[in-house]
Backbone as CSV, one residue per row, in Angstrom:
resi,resn,N_x,N_y,N_z,CA_x,CA_y,CA_z,C_x,C_y,C_z
1,UNK,-36.896,38.943,17.795,-35.775,39.655,18.379,-34.485,38.885,18.116
2,UNK,-33.441,39.620,17.826,-32.162,38.989,17.533,-31.555,38.383,18.793
3,UNK,-30.836,37.295,18.608,-30.110,36.660,19.694,-28.662,37.118,19.676
4,UNK,-28.007,36.935,20.796,-26.594,37.278,20.934,-25.819,36.011,21.271
5,UNK,-24.709,35.832,20.584,-23.921,34.609,20.689,-22.454,34.936,20.888
6,UNK,-21.732,33.976,21.428,-20.269,34.011,21.450,-19.790,32.709,20.847
7,UNK,-18.883,32.810,19.890,-18.251,31.652,19.284,-16.796,31.598,19.722
8,UNK,-16.261,30.421,19.845,-14.866,30.246,20.264,-14.054,29.839,19.042
9,UNK,-13.135,30.705,18.650,-12.342,30.510,17.432,-10.965,31.132,17.665
10,UNK,-9.910,30.477,17.230,-8.575,31.060,17.380,-8.479,32.355,16.571
11,UNK,-7.579,33.236,16.979,-7.423,34.507,16.264,-7.071,34.288,14.804
12,UNK,-6.151,33.370,14.510,-5.744,33.171,13.115,-6.899,32.665,12.259
13,UNK,-7.767,31.843,12.834,-8.910,31.334,12.063,-9.964,32.406,11.839
14,UNK,-10.242,33.230,12.844,-11.264,34.257,12.642,-10.742,35.354,11.716
15,UNK,-9.457,35.573,11.667,-8.912,36.541,10.703,-9.240,36.115,9.273
16,UNK,-9.167,34.819,9.010,-9.535,34.307,7.684,-11.023,34.558,7.443
17,UNK,-11.841,34.294,8.439,-13.271,34.512,8.317,-13.626,35.974,8.103
18,UNK,-12.964,36.862,8.816,-13.241,38.295,8.648,-12.902,38.738,7.236
19,UNK,-11.761,38.283,6.740,-11.389,38.655,5.362,-12.424,38.172,4.356
20,UNK,-13.021,37.011,4.624,-13.991,36.441,3.703,-15.440,36.764,4.033
21,UNK,-15.696,37.408,5.174,-17.049,37.748,5.557,-17.876,36.549,5.997
22,UNK,-17.241,35.572,6.654,-17.936,34.362,7.112,-17.348,33.905,8.424
23,UNK,-18.013,32.942,9.039,-17.402,32.270,10.185,-17.779,30.811,10.209
24,UNK,-16.924,30.043,10.841,-17.116,28.621,11.069,-17.042,28.416,12.571
25,UNK,-17.751,27.421,13.063,-17.711,27.092,14.483,-17.436,25.608,14.643
26,UNK,-16.825,25.267,15.763,-16.575,23.874,16.114,-15.926,23.107,14.969
27,UNK,-14.882,23.670,14.410,-14.098,23.026,13.356,-14.928,22.695,12.124
28,UNK,-15.822,23.623,11.776,-16.594,23.466,10.542,-17.862,22.657,10.662
29,UNK,-18.319,22.374,11.881,-19.549,21.597,12.066,-20.780,22.410,11.649
30,UNK,-21.805,21.740,11.186,-23.031,22.383,10.711,-23.966,22.784,11.862
31,UNK,-24.123,21.912,12.842,-25.122,22.094,13.895,-25.047,23.442,14.626
32,UNK,-23.880,23.892,15.070,-23.878,25.169,15.800,-24.295,26.356,14.931
33,UNK,-23.986,26.299,13.658,-24.353,27.394,12.751,-25.855,27.429,12.495
34,UNK,-26.503,26.276,12.566,-27.938,26.211,12.316,-28.748,26.928,13.395
35,UNK,-28.137,27.230,14.507,-28.821,27.963,15.570,-28.837,29.465,15.291
36,UNK,-27.946,29.929,14.425,-27.839,31.359,14.127,-28.893,31.766,13.106
37,UNK,-29.423,32.958,13.276,-30.435,33.505,12.365,-29.963,34.853,11.826
38,UNK,-30.500,35.240,10.685,-30.186,36.554,10.121,-30.486,37.621,11.177
39,UNK,-29.560,38.537,11.357,-29.723,39.611,12.326,-29.138,39.312,13.687
40,UNK,-28.832,38.044,13.981,-28.206,37.720,15.264,-26.824,38.355,15.344
41,UNK,-26.436,38.702,16.563,-25.099,39.233,16.820,-24.199,38.100,17.283
42,UNK,-22.928,38.178,16.918,-21.967,37.178,17.386,-20.635,37.844,17.671
43,UNK,-20.075,37.533,18.822,-18.726,37.966,19.182,-17.853,36.719,19.184
44,UNK,-16.582,36.913,18.946,-15.654,35.788,18.902,-14.666,35.886,20.058
45,UNK,-14.619,34.828,20.846,-13.631,34.702,21.911,-12.520,33.810,21.393
46,UNK,-11.285,34.282,21.475,-10.122,33.518,21.012,-9.247,33.144,22.205
47,UNK,-9.261,31.875,22.589,-8.405,31.458,23.697,-6.919,31.470,23.320
48,UNK,-6.644,31.285,22.011,-5.252,31.231,21.531,-5.114,32.025,20.242
49,UNK,-3.869,32.338,19.915,-3.605,33.048,18.660,-3.811,32.141,17.463
50,UNK,-3.524,30.854,17.617,-3.672,29.888,16.522,-4.094,28.551,17.124
51,UNK,-4.748,27.745,16.312,-5.163,26.422,16.751,-4.218,25.389,16.167
52,UNK,-3.751,24.412,16.932,-4.057,24.131,18.321,-3.007,24.642,19.307
53,UNK,-1.849,25.041,18.795,-0.724,25.313,19.692,-0.286,26.766,19.755
54,UNK,-1.131,27.704,19.383,-0.767,29.112,19.438,-0.598,29.599,20.869
55,UNK,-0.031,30.760,20.987,0.160,31.371,22.303,-1.194,31.690,22.922
56,UNK,-1.295,31.584,24.246,-2.546,31.958,24.900,-2.892,33.421,24.610
57,UNK,-4.146,33.697,24.342,-4.598,35.057,24.045,-5.708,35.482,25.004
58,UNK,-6.745,34.683,25.151,-7.862,34.925,26.058,-8.460,36.315,25.860
59,UNK,-8.925,36.573,24.625,-9.494,37.874,24.298,-10.625,37.731,23.288
60,UNK,-11.511,38.707,23.305,-12.525,38.811,22.257,-11.852,39.469,21.061
61,UNK,-11.989,38.862,19.887,-11.195,39.299,18.734,-12.005,39.755,17.535
62,UNK,-13.292,39.495,17.503,-14.126,39.933,16.388,-15.562,40.016,16.866
63,UNK,-16.350,40.836,16.177,-17.750,40.990,16.526,-18.513,41.377,15.265
64,UNK,-19.695,40.822,15.106,-20.445,41.127,13.900,-21.882,40.691,13.983
65,UNK,-22.520,40.724,12.829,-23.942,40.392,12.729,-24.132,39.397,11.589
66,UNK,-24.877,38.346,11.847,-25.170,37.319,10.841,-26.021,37.972,9.750
67,UNK,-25.647,37.762,8.489,-26.382,38.404,7.396,-27.619,37.599,7.011
68,UNK,-27.487,36.525,6.274,-28.665,35.777,5.811,-29.050,34.637,6.745
69,UNK,-28.105,34.117,7.488,-28.349,32.951,8.321,-28.291,31.647,7.550
70,UNK,-28.036,31.731,6.239,-27.948,30.524,5.409,-26.632,29.795,5.694
71,UNK,-26.732,28.526,6.035,-25.551,27.703,6.298,-25.168,27.015,4.991
72,UNK,-23.895,27.093,4.639,-23.426,26.494,3.386,-22.065,25.856,3.608
73,UNK,-21.694,24.977,2.681,-20.405,24.292,2.742,-19.432,24.944,1.782
74,UNK,-18.172,24.970,2.178,-17.110,25.505,1.330,-15.967,24.498,1.298
75,UNK,-15.302,24.426,0.180,-14.181,23.492,0.061,-12.882,24.225,0.347
76,UNK,-12.258,23.882,1.483,-10.965,24.469,1.831,-9.836,23.591,1.322
77,UNK,-10.095,22.303,1.243,-9.150,21.356,0.658,-9.966,20.143,0.209
78,UNK,-9.303,19.222,-0.443,-9.987,18.013,-0.926,-10.676,17.250,0.210
79,UNK,-10.059,17.286,1.373,-10.568,16.516,2.504,-11.285,17.343,3.567
80,UNK,-11.436,18.644,3.347,-12.045,19.498,4.380,-13.055,20.448,3.752
81,UNK,-14.325,20.185,4.048,-15.437,21.001,3.522,-16.270,21.514,4.697
82,UNK,-15.793,22.555,5.364,-16.501,23.055,6.543,-17.782,23.805,6.185
83,UNK,-18.666,23.886,7.161,-19.888,24.679,7.026,-19.602,26.097,7.503
84,UNK,-20.283,27.060,6.863,-20.069,28.471,7.158,-21.395,29.204,7.198
85,UNK,-21.352,30.393,7.774,-22.453,31.341,7.719,-21.825,32.716,7.491
86,UNK,-22.490,33.552,6.707,-21.948,34.881,6.402,-22.217,35.847,7.548
87,UNK,-21.202,36.672,7.833,-21.255,37.641,8.930,-20.699,38.966,8.447
88,UNK,-21.373,40.057,8.790,-20.834,41.401,8.577,-20.100,41.768,9.846
89,UNK,-18.785,41.812,9.774,-17.994,42.136,10.956,-17.901,43.640,11.121
90,UNK,-17.812,44.075,12.376,-17.737,45.491,12.706,-16.322,45.844,13.138
91,UNK,-15.889,47.061,12.857,-14.590,47.499,13.377,-14.591,47.407,14.901
92,UNK,-13.482,46.936,15.457,-13.398,46.776,16.913,-11.946,46.692,17.342
93,UNK,-11.761,46.670,18.645,-10.452,46.439,19.252,-10.513,45.114,19.984
94,UNK,-9.399,44.401,20.052,-9.376,43.198,20.878,-9.622,43.606,22.321
95,UNK,-10.323,42.749,23.046,-10.624,43.014,24.449,-10.294,41.790,25.287
96,UNK,-9.315,41.896,26.176,-9.011,40.770,27.063,-10.235,40.413,27.897
97,UNK,-10.422,39.133,28.144,-11.600,38.707,28.898,-11.457,38.918,30.403
98,UNK,-10.273,38.807,30.925,-10.120,38.830,32.393,-10.773,40.039,33.070
99,UNK,-10.657,41.259,32.525,-11.332,42.390,33.184,-12.865,42.296,33.140
100,UNK,-13.417,41.432,32.288,-14.863,41.309,32.140,-15.473,40.157,32.930
101,UNK,-14.662,39.239,33.386,-15.164,38.004,33.999,-16.160,38.283,35.118
102,UNK,-15.862,39.215,35.995,-16.733,39.467,37.144,-18.079,40.070,36.751
103,UNK,-18.159,40.739,35.594,-19.395,41.420,35.207,-20.273,40.610,34.256
104,UNK,-19.759,39.564,33.648,-20.532,38.787,32.675,-21.363,37.722,33.382
105,UNK,-22.691,37.838,33.277,-23.585,36.939,34.020,-23.563,35.502,33.509
106,UNK,-23.192,35.287,32.231,-23.180,33.915,31.713,-22.002,33.114,32.256
107,UNK,-21.043,33.775,32.858,-19.919,33.076,33.508,-20.330,32.856,34.963
108,UNK,-20.790,31.666,35.241,-21.322,31.349,36.574,-20.218,31.142,37.606
109,UNK,-19.151,30.451,37.213,-18.049,30.179,38.132,-16.906,31.118,37.777
110,UNK,-16.772,32.191,38.532,-15.793,33.238,38.220,-14.354,32.736,38.378
111,UNK,-14.141,31.716,39.172,-12.796,31.170,39.343,-12.399,30.265,38.183
112,UNK,-13.371,29.527,37.633,-13.130,28.617,36.512,-13.901,29.125,35.299
113,UNK,-13.690,30.373,34.954,-14.479,31.060,33.928,-14.354,30.431,32.551
114,UNK,-13.253,29.765,32.245,-13.053,29.153,30.934,-14.076,28.071,30.613
115,UNK,-14.679,27.476,31.645,-15.674,26.419,31.433,-16.884,26.935,30.641
116,UNK,-17.153,28.219,30.713,-18.302,28.781,29.987,-18.151,28.624,28.474
117,UNK,-16.925,28.464,28.000,-16.650,28.408,26.567,-16.372,27.004,26.042
118,UNK,-16.523,25.990,26.883,-16.070,24.647,26.524,-16.806,24.004,25.356
119,UNK,-18.012,24.450,25.030,-18.748,23.832,23.934,-18.536,24.537,22.595
120,UNK,-17.752,25.603,22.578,-17.391,26.245,21.317,-18.314,27.349,20.852
121,UNK,-19.500,27.445,21.447,-20.431,28.537,21.137,-21.496,28.564,22.231
122,UNK,-22.025,29.739,22.507,-23.070,29.858,23.501,-23.899,31.109,23.271
123,UNK,-25.169,30.988,23.605,-26.079,32.124,23.561,-25.889,32.900,24.860
124,UNK,-25.822,34.236,24.754,-25.570,35.048,25.941,-26.634,36.136,26.061
125,UNK,-26.854,36.625,27.280,-27.807,37.714,27.469,-27.356,38.984,26.728
126,UNK,-28.331,39.756,26.287,-28.070,40.996,25.545,-27.175,41.952,26.341
127,UNK,-27.398,42.056,27.643,-26.575,42.968,28.455,-25.116,42.523,28.482
128,UNK,-24.892,41.218,28.569,-23.514,40.713,28.533,-22.873,40.997,27.179
129,UNK,-23.636,40.784,26.114,-23.102,41.040,24.774,-22.748,42.519,24.618
130,UNK,-23.604,43.382,25.127,-23.333,44.823,25.056,-22.068,45.175,25.833
131,UNK,-21.850,44.514,26.961,-20.645,44.753,27.765,-19.389,44.340,26.981
132,UNK,-19.452,43.194,26.314,-18.333,42.748,25.471,-18.110,43.761,24.344
133,UNK,-19.191,44.173,23.692,-19.083,45.156,22.615,-18.458,46.458,23.077
134,UNK,-18.880,46.952,24.248,-18.285,48.192,24.784,-16.790,48.014,25.025
135,UNK,-16.415,46.857,25.576,-14.986,46.603,25.827,-14.191,46.578,24.523
136,UNK,-14.848,46.189,23.418,-14.191,46.126,22.116,-14.261,47.463,21.372
137,UNK,-14.937,48.441,21.965,-15.029,49.759,21.352,-16.013,49.843,20.203
138,UNK,-17.003,48.948,20.183,-17.977,48.918,19.088,-19.068,49.934,19.364
139,UNK,-19.467,50.654,18.326,-20.605,51.559,18.416,-21.856,50.719,18.235
140,UNK,-22.660,50.648,19.271,-23.837,49.780,19.237,-25.014,50.476,18.591
141,UNK,-25.893,49.684,17.990,-27.126,50.236,17.447,-28.103,50.467,18.598
142,UNK,-29.292,50.911,18.288,-30.272,51.274,19.316,-30.588,50.124,20.270
143,UNK,-30.481,48.881,19.806,-30.789,47.755,20.679,-29.803,47.651,21.833
144,UNK,-28.640,48.237,21.661,-27.651,48.171,22.726,-27.453,49.521,23.393
145,UNK,-28.393,50.459,23.187,-28.408,51.638,24.030,-27.811,52.920,23.481
146,UNK,-27.410,53.015,22.231,-26.928,54.276,21.703,-27.708,54.625,20.456
147,UNK,-27.570,55.834,20.022,-28.314,56.295,18.859,-27.553,56.118,17.553
148,UNK,-26.258,55.865,17.602,-25.473,55.759,16.381,-25.451,54.315,15.897
149,UNK,-25.848,54.054,14.625,-25.865,52.677,14.151,-24.455,52.098,14.047
150,UNK,-24.372,50.784,14.225,-23.092,50.107,14.075,-22.612,50.233,12.639
151,UNK,-21.319,50.265,12.465,-20.719,50.427,11.143,-20.099,49.099,10.722
152,UNK,-20.359,48.683,9.504,-19.780,47.435,9.029,-18.371,47.683,8.510
153,UNK,-17.625,46.634,8.316,-16.294,46.756,7.732,-16.377,47.444,6.388
154,UNK,-17.323,47.010,5.555,-17.419,47.567,4.211,-17.696,49.068,4.271
155,UNK,-18.582,49.503,5.173,-18.874,50.928,5.307,-17.658,51.682,5.803
156,UNK,-16.957,51.124,6.789,-15.810,51.823,7.352,-14.652,51.900,6.366
157,UNK,-14.623,51.028,5.372,-13.554,51.024,4.383,-14.025,51.630,3.067
158,UNK,-15.126,52.374,3.089,-15.631,52.976,1.868,-16.193,51.947,0.906
159,UNK,-16.715,50.822,1.420,-17.334,49.810,0.575,-16.351,48.880,-0.112
160,UNK,-15.074,48.912,0.285,-14.065,48.091,-0.398,-13.900,46.706,0.190
161,UNK,-14.497,46.418,1.332,-14.301,45.108,1.944,-13.057,45.102,2.814
162,UNK,-12.763,43.976,3.393,-11.679,43.873,4.359,-10.367,43.482,3.696
163,UNK,-9.296,44.072,4.172,-7.945,43.693,3.761,-7.429,42.647,4.734
164,UNK,-6.332,41.954,4.401,-5.766,41.002,5.353,-5.436,41.684,6.672
165,UNK,-5.600,40.952,7.745,-5.416,41.487,9.083,-3.993,41.205,9.555
166,UNK,-3.366,42.226,10.126,-2.001,42.099,10.617,-1.926,41.854,12.116
167,UNK,-3.028,41.739,12.783,-3.050,41.596,14.231,-4.059,42.567,14.798
168,UNK,-4.157,42.636,16.115,-5.209,43.461,16.688,-6.547,42.795,16.456
169,UNK,-7.594,43.573,16.533,-8.928,43.005,16.368,-9.091,42.467,14.963
170,UNK,-9.625,41.272,14.868,-9.773,40.635,13.568,-10.684,41.422,12.632
171,UNK,-11.564,42.214,13.170,-12.471,42.973,12.311,-11.952,44.362,11.997
172,UNK,-10.832,44.762,12.550,-10.402,46.146,12.420,-9.273,46.351,11.437
173,UNK,-8.238,45.561,11.506,-7.030,45.744,10.699,-6.501,47.156,10.877
174,UNK,-6.517,47.996,9.848,-5.867,49.309,9.935,-6.814,50.482,9.789
175,UNK,-8.074,50.366,10.260,-8.998,51.489,10.092,-8.803,52.500,11.169
């Protein structure tokens, strides 16, 4: 059975990942990605618009499914070779977290809800993931209670892949 995860990534960083069909966690570390398997779902929580000093955002900004689960290194610069995993992102809308805090079971302390995200990634219950997906306007597959399969970016764009994102949900752009 597939697992459901939340990764913590700034909006500007996940926009790069959505355009490339990949994601990085914990500043390119390998270990958190090794927990992901092909078919796992992952949503992205963005505390800020940019790292480290962007404006506060506190919203879910992307959602997708891990494709192969293969962890690989990419060279972004001579001195930075982060680890990545490929993800098929789904069209979605950004969803502020505050309206969801009371309903998400993985957030144990509702007053200090940000503590749930302090390690940069976490496995979450399927029901919580479905709640995040609904807030983002994602059409869930049968595992999340509907009959219509989720649509990938490539499918929603006629197989052309993702264009650069201008804001809004990192997986949506202008669809």
